[in-house]
LODO-522008 format. One record per residue (C-alpha): x, y, z; residue in one letter; residue number from 0; chain. Coordinates in steps of 0.5 Angstrom, whole numbers, padded with zeros to 4 digits, always signed. Layout:
LODO-522008
((X,Y,Z),'A',NUM,'A')
...
//
This chain:
LODO-522008
((+0281,+0225,+0238),'X',0,'A')
((+0276,+0224,+0232),'X',1,'A')
((+0272,+0218,+0231),'X',2,'A')
((+0274,+0213,+0226),'X',3,'A')
((+0270,+0213,+0220),'X',4,'A')
((+0265,+0206,+0220),'X',5,'A')
((+0267,+0202,+0214),'X',6,'A')
((+0262,+0200,+0209),'X',7,'A')
((+0258,+0193,+0210),'X',8,'A')
((+0260,+0188,+0205),'X',9,'A')
((+0254,+0184,+0201),'X',10,'A')
((+0255,+0179,+0197),'X',11,'A')
((+0251,+0177,+0190),'X',12,'A')
((+0251,+0171,+0187),'X',13,'A')
((+0247,+0169,+0181),'X',14,'A')
((+0247,+0164,+0176),'X',15,'A')
((+0245,+0168,+0170),'X',16,'A')
((+0250,+0174,+0167),'X',17,'A')
((+0251,+0181,+0168),'X',18,'A')
((+0249,+0182,+0161),'X',19,'A')
((+0242,+0180,+0161),'X',20,'A')
((+0241,+0181,+0169),'X',21,'A')
((+0244,+0187,+0171),'X',22,'A')
((+0237,+0190,+0172),'X',23,'A')
((+0236,+0185,+0178),'X',24,'A')
((+0242,+0187,+0182),'X',25,'A')
((+0240,+0194,+0181),'X',26,'A')
((+0233,+0193,+0184),'X',27,'A')
((+0236,+0190,+0190),'X',28,'A')
((+0240,+0196,+0191),'X',29,'A')
((+0234,+0201,+0190),'X',30,'A')
((+0231,+0197,+0196),'X',31,'A')
((+0237,+0198,+0200),'X',32,'A')
((+0237,+0206,+0198),'X',33,'A')
((+0229,+0206,+0200),'X',34,'A')
((+0231,+0203,+0207),'X',35,'A')
((+0236,+0209,+0208),'X',36,'A')
((+0243,+0206,+0206),'X',37,'A')
((+0248,+0209,+0201),'X',38,'A')
((+0252,+0205,+0197),'X',39,'A')
((+0259,+0206,+0197),'X',40,'A')
((+0259,+0210,+0204),'X',41,'A')
((+0255,+0205,+0208),'X',42,'A')
((+0255,+0198,+0203),'X',43,'A')
((+0259,+0195,+0198),'X',44,'A')
((+0257,+0189,+0194),'X',45,'A')
((+0261,+0184,+0191),'X',46,'A')
((+0259,+0181,+0185),'X',47,'A')
((+0259,+0174,+0182),'X',48,'A')
((+0256,+0172,+0176),'X',49,'A')
((+0256,+0164,+0173),'X',50,'A')
((+0254,+0166,+0166),'X',51,'A')
((+0249,+0161,+0166),'X',52,'A')
((+0254,+0155,+0168),'X',53,'A')
((+0251,+0152,+0174),'X',54,'A')
((+0258,+0148,+0175),'X',55,'A')
((+0261,+0155,+0177),'X',56,'A')
((+0256,+0157,+0183),'X',57,'A')
((+0260,+0153,+0188),'X',58,'A')
((+0267,+0156,+0187),'X',59,'A')
((+0264,+0163,+0186),'X',60,'A')
((+0260,+0162,+0193),'X',61,'A')
((+0267,+0160,+0196),'X',62,'A')
((+0270,+0166,+0193),'X',63,'A')
((+0265,+0170,+0196),'X',64,'A')
((+0266,+0167,+0203),'X',65,'A')
((+0273,+0168,+0203),'X',66,'A')
((+0271,+0176,+0202),'X',67,'A')
((+0267,+0175,+0209),'X',68,'A')
((+0261,+0179,+0207),'X',69,'A')
((+0256,+0180,+0212),'X',70,'A')
((+0250,+0177,+0208),'X',71,'A')
((+0250,+0174,+0201),'X',72,'A')
((+0244,+0175,+0196),'X',73,'A')
((+0243,+0169,+0192),'X',74,'A')
((+0238,+0171,+0186),'X',75,'A')
((+0236,+0164,+0185),'X',76,'A')
((+0234,+0157,+0188),'X',77,'A')
((+0241,+0154,+0185),'X',78,'A')
((+0245,+0160,+0187),'X',79,'A')
((+0242,+0159,+0194),'X',80,'A')
((+0243,+0152,+0195),'X',81,'A')
((+0251,+0153,+0193),'X',82,'A')
((+0252,+0159,+0197),'X',83,'A')
((+0249,+0155,+0203),'X',84,'A')
((+0255,+0149,+0201),'X',85,'A')
((+0260,+0154,+0200),'X',86,'A')
((+0259,+0159,+0205),'X',87,'A')
((+0255,+0155,+0211),'X',88,'A')
((+0257,+0160,+0216),'X',89,'A')
((+0254,+0167,+0212),'X',90,'A')
((+0247,+0169,+0212),'X',91,'A')
((+0244,+0168,+0205),'X',92,'A')
((+0238,+0172,+0203),'X',93,'A')
((+0235,+0168,+0197),'X',94,'A')
((+0230,+0171,+0191),'X',95,'A')
((+0225,+0168,+0187),'X',96,'A')
((+0227,+0161,+0189),'X',97,'A')
((+0223,+0155,+0188),'X',98,'A')
((+0221,+0151,+0194),'X',99,'A')
((+0227,+0152,+0199),'X',100,'A')
((+0224,+0146,+0204),'X',101,'A')
((+0224,+0141,+0198),'X',102,'A')
((+0231,+0144,+0196),'X',103,'A')
((+0234,+0142,+0203),'X',104,'A')
((+0236,+0149,+0205),'X',105,'A')
((+0230,+0151,+0210),'X',106,'A')
((+0226,+0147,+0215),'X',107,'A')
((+0219,+0151,+0213),'X',108,'A')
((+0217,+0157,+0210),'X',109,'A')
((+0215,+0160,+0217),'X',110,'A')
((+0221,+0158,+0221),'X',111,'A')
((+0227,+0156,+0216),'X',112,'A')
((+0231,+0155,+0222),'X',113,'A')
((+0238,+0155,+0218),'X',114,'A')
((+0242,+0160,+0215),'X',115,'A')
((+0238,+0161,+0209),'X',116,'A')
((+0231,+0166,+0208),'X',117,'A')
((+0228,+0171,+0203),'X',118,'A')
((+0223,+0170,+0198),'X',119,'A')
((+0220,+0164,+0194),'X',120,'A')
((+0217,+0165,+0187),'X',121,'A')
((+0212,+0159,+0188),'X',122,'A')
((+0214,+0157,+0181),'X',123,'A')
((+0212,+0149,+0182),'X',124,'A')
((+0205,+0152,+0183),'X',125,'A')
((+0205,+0156,+0177),'X',126,'A')
((+0207,+0150,+0172),'X',127,'A')
((+0200,+0149,+0172),'X',128,'A')
((+0198,+0156,+0171),'X',129,'A')
((+0202,+0156,+0164),'X',130,'A')
((+0198,+0150,+0161),'X',131,'A')
((+0192,+0154,+0163),'X',132,'A')
((+0194,+0160,+0160),'X',133,'A')
((+0197,+0156,+0154),'X',134,'A')
((+0190,+0153,+0152),'X',135,'A')
((+0186,+0160,+0153),'X',136,'A')
((+0191,+0162,+0148),'X',137,'A')
((+0190,+0156,+0143),'X',138,'A')
((+0185,+0152,+0145),'X',139,'A')
((+0186,+0146,+0140),'X',140,'A')
((+0193,+0144,+0143),'X',141,'A')
((+0193,+0137,+0144),'X',142,'A')
((+0200,+0135,+0145),'X',143,'A')
((+0205,+0140,+0149),'X',144,'A')
((+0212,+0140,+0150),'X',145,'A')
((+0215,+0141,+0157),'X',146,'A')
((+0223,+0143,+0157),'X',147,'A')
((+0226,+0142,+0164),'X',148,'A')
((+0233,+0144,+0167),'X',149,'A')
((+0237,+0138,+0169),'X',150,'A')
((+0240,+0141,+0175),'X',151,'A')
((+0234,+0145,+0178),'X',152,'A')
((+0234,+0142,+0185),'X',153,'A')
((+0226,+0142,+0185),'X',154,'A')
((+0226,+0139,+0178),'X',155,'A')
((+0222,+0133,+0180),'X',156,'A')
((+0216,+0137,+0183),'X',157,'A')
((+0216,+0141,+0177),'X',158,'A')
((+0215,+0135,+0172),'X',159,'A')
((+0210,+0132,+0177),'X',160,'A')
((+0206,+0139,+0177),'X',161,'A')
((+0207,+0139,+0169),'X',162,'A')
((+0204,+0132,+0169),'X',163,'A')
((+0198,+0134,+0174),'X',164,'A')
((+0196,+0140,+0169),'X',165,'A')
((+0197,+0135,+0163),'X',166,'A')
((+0192,+0130,+0166),'X',167,'A')
((+0187,+0136,+0168),'X',168,'A')
((+0187,+0139,+0162),'X',169,'A')
((+0187,+0132,+0158),'X',170,'A')
((+0193,+0134,+0154),'X',171,'A')
((+0199,+0129,+0152),'X',172,'A')
((+0205,+0132,+0156),'X',173,'A')
((+0212,+0131,+0153),'X',174,'A')
((+0218,+0132,+0157),'X',175,'A')
((+0226,+0134,+0155),'X',176,'A')
((+0231,+0136,+0159),'X',177,'A')
((+0237,+0141,+0158),'X',178,'A')
((+0243,+0142,+0163),'X',179,'A')
((+0248,+0146,+0159),'X',180,'A')
((+0246,+0151,+0153),'X',181,'A')
((+0249,+0147,+0148),'X',182,'A')
((+0243,+0141,+0150),'X',183,'A')
((+0237,+0146,+0149),'X',184,'A')
((+0236,+0145,+0142),'X',185,'A')
((+0237,+0138,+0141),'X',186,'A')
((+0232,+0137,+0147),'X',187,'A')
((+0227,+0142,+0143),'X',188,'A')
((+0228,+0138,+0137),'X',189,'A')
((+0226,+0131,+0141),'X',190,'A')
((+0220,+0135,+0143),'X',191,'A')
((+0219,+0137,+0135),'X',192,'A')
((+0220,+0130,+0133),'X',193,'A')
((+0215,+0127,+0138),'X',194,'A')
((+0210,+0132,+0135),'X',195,'A')
((+0209,+0137,+0141),'X',196,'A')
((+0205,+0143,+0138),'X',197,'A')
((+0207,+0148,+0144),'X',198,'A')
((+0212,+0149,+0149),'X',199,'A')
((+0212,+0150,+0157),'X',200,'A')
((+0219,+0152,+0159),'X',201,'A')
((+0220,+0150,+0166),'X',202,'A')
((+0224,+0155,+0171),'X',203,'A')
((+0231,+0154,+0171),'X',204,'A')
((+0236,+0160,+0171),'X',205,'A')
((+0240,+0157,+0165),'X',206,'A')
((+0233,+0158,+0161),'X',207,'A')
((+0233,+0165,+0163),'X',208,'A')
((+0240,+0167,+0160),'X',209,'A')
((+0239,+0163,+0154),'X',210,'A')
((+0231,+0165,+0153),'X',211,'A')
((+0233,+0168,+0146),'X',212,'A')
((+0236,+0161,+0144),'X',213,'A')
((+0229,+0158,+0146),'X',214,'A')
((+0224,+0163,+0143),'X',215,'A')
((+0228,+0163,+0136),'X',216,'A')
((+0227,+0155,+0136),'X',217,'A')
((+0220,+0155,+0138),'X',218,'A')
((+0218,+0161,+0133),'X',219,'A')
((+0221,+0157,+0128),'X',220,'A')
((+0216,+0151,+0130),'X',221,'A')
((+0211,+0156,+0130),'X',222,'A')
((+0210,+0154,+0137),'X',223,'A')
((+0206,+0158,+0142),'X',224,'A')
((+0211,+0158,+0149),'X',225,'A')
((+0209,+0160,+0156),'X',226,'A')
((+0214,+0160,+0162),'X',227,'A')
((+0216,+0165,+0167),'X',228,'A')
((+0217,+0172,+0167),'X',229,'A')
((+0222,+0175,+0162),'X',230,'A')
((+0220,+0170,+0156),'X',231,'A')
((+0215,+0174,+0153),'X',232,'A')
((+0220,+0180,+0152),'X',233,'A')
((+0224,+0175,+0148),'X',234,'A')
((+0219,+0173,+0144),'X',235,'A')
((+0215,+0168,+0147),'X',236,'A')
((+0207,+0168,+0147),'X',237,'A')
((+0206,+0169,+0154),'X',238,'A')
((+0209,+0169,+0161),'X',239,'A')
((+0206,+0169,+0168),'X',240,'A')
((+0210,+0170,+0174),'X',241,'A')
((+0212,+0173,+0181),'X',242,'A')
((+0214,+0181,+0179),'X',243,'A')
((+0222,+0179,+0180),'X',244,'A')
((+0224,+0186,+0181),'X',245,'A')
((+0219,+0187,+0186),'X',246,'A')
((+0222,+0181,+0190),'X',247,'A')
((+0229,+0183,+0189),'X',248,'A')
((+0227,+0190,+0192),'X',249,'A')
((+0224,+0186,+0198),'X',250,'A')
((+0231,+0182,+0199),'X',251,'A')
((+0234,+0189,+0201),'X',252,'A')
((+0229,+0188,+0207),'X',253,'A')
((+0232,+0182,+0209),'X',254,'A')
((+0239,+0184,+0209),'X',255,'A')
((+0237,+0190,+0213),'X',256,'A')
((+0234,+0186,+0218),'X',257,'A')
((+0240,+0181,+0218),'X',258,'A')
((+0245,+0187,+0219),'X',259,'A')
((+0241,+0189,+0225),'X',260,'A')
((+0241,+0183,+0229),'X',261,'A')
((+0236,+0178,+0226),'X',262,'A')
((+0238,+0171,+0225),'X',263,'A')
((+0236,+0168,+0218),'X',264,'A')
((+0233,+0162,+0221),'X',265,'A')
((+0228,+0166,+0225),'X',266,'A')
((+0226,+0170,+0219),'X',267,'A')
((+0220,+0167,+0215),'X',268,'A')
((+0221,+0166,+0208),'X',269,'A')
((+0216,+0170,+0204),'X',270,'A')
((+0211,+0168,+0198),'X',271,'A')
((+0210,+0173,+0193),'X',272,'A')
((+0204,+0177,+0193),'X',273,'A')
((+0204,+0181,+0186),'X',274,'A')
((+0204,+0177,+0179),'X',275,'A')
((+0204,+0179,+0172),'X',276,'A')
((+0201,+0176,+0166),'X',277,'A')
((+0204,+0179,+0159),'X',278,'A')
((+0202,+0177,+0153),'X',279,'A')
((+0206,+0178,+0146),'X',280,'A')
((+0201,+0180,+0141),'X',281,'A')
((+0207,+0181,+0136),'X',282,'A')
((+0208,+0173,+0137),'X',283,'A')
((+0201,+0171,+0136),'X',284,'A')
((+0201,+0174,+0129),'X',285,'A')
((+0207,+0171,+0127),'X',286,'A')
((+0205,+0164,+0129),'X',287,'A')
((+0198,+0165,+0126),'X',288,'A')
((+0194,+0166,+0133),'X',289,'A')
((+0188,+0170,+0135),'X',290,'A')
((+0188,+0172,+0142),'X',291,'A')
((+0181,+0172,+0145),'X',292,'A')
((+0179,+0179,+0148),'X',293,'A')
((+0178,+0175,+0155),'X',294,'A')
((+0185,+0173,+0155),'X',295,'A')
((+0188,+0180,+0153),'X',296,'A')
((+0183,+0183,+0159),'X',297,'A')
((+0187,+0179,+0164),'X',298,'A')
((+0193,+0181,+0162),'X',299,'A')
((+0197,+0186,+0166),'X',300,'A')
((+0202,+0188,+0160),'X',301,'A')
((+0201,+0187,+0152),'X',302,'A')
((+0207,+0187,+0147),'X',303,'A')
((+0204,+0189,+0140),'X',304,'A')
//
């Protein structure tokens, strides 16, 4: 009697962003699976859910995924991981490019998470101070810098405190504005402009990745140099610095593989990224009248001309 064919494993995917802008991140996860010997279709299937930048949809999407009974859910941001933990509490979750999972309440520690969430953190709180350092390397005469925060980021308080520390360290004035929805972004940036901001630091937030074109367009109209996380420079920001997002998404497959082979997520240490990338946009520098020093260009991993 012939043996029945084993059904492919179902893996959930939850992203705050849109498929239009971020399909490449899911593609990187699939590349990671293939590199580990998994075959899509015959050995694994992915059930996708995209929130299109709407944080209020994440919990219901997580519950939809839970109803499909996936073996694991890959959450492509801290907000996605937090909502997946609420909406699918009994399913292992692999977070990717999150901020601080301990402060967000989904892990007891990085070394031993202890619950249902593990994966990779993006270290974006400590990177906040790096953004200002790089901005001042590009534009040393800056004296007042605006910081745009995502209202619903679980780590917003830590990010804003890091911004205040960096402003004090470099003796610049900090101005803060928040946005929680796409339609709130331009009014928030307008407030920064009225307060005399000369540049912009975009603090991490899934909405800001989805709306990066909107942010950069407004900033360029103000002739602001903009610094932030990966992806902003390709949209026209002056510079970005951050963990290699694609490398992190490929690495997520390792965690899924371990869990599918019997490991408990709470026993798998949450990794911190080791590969970071500085991107400088010379085209933007020229448009806003900045001359970038050779020293900063030498430090860049990628230069957009």
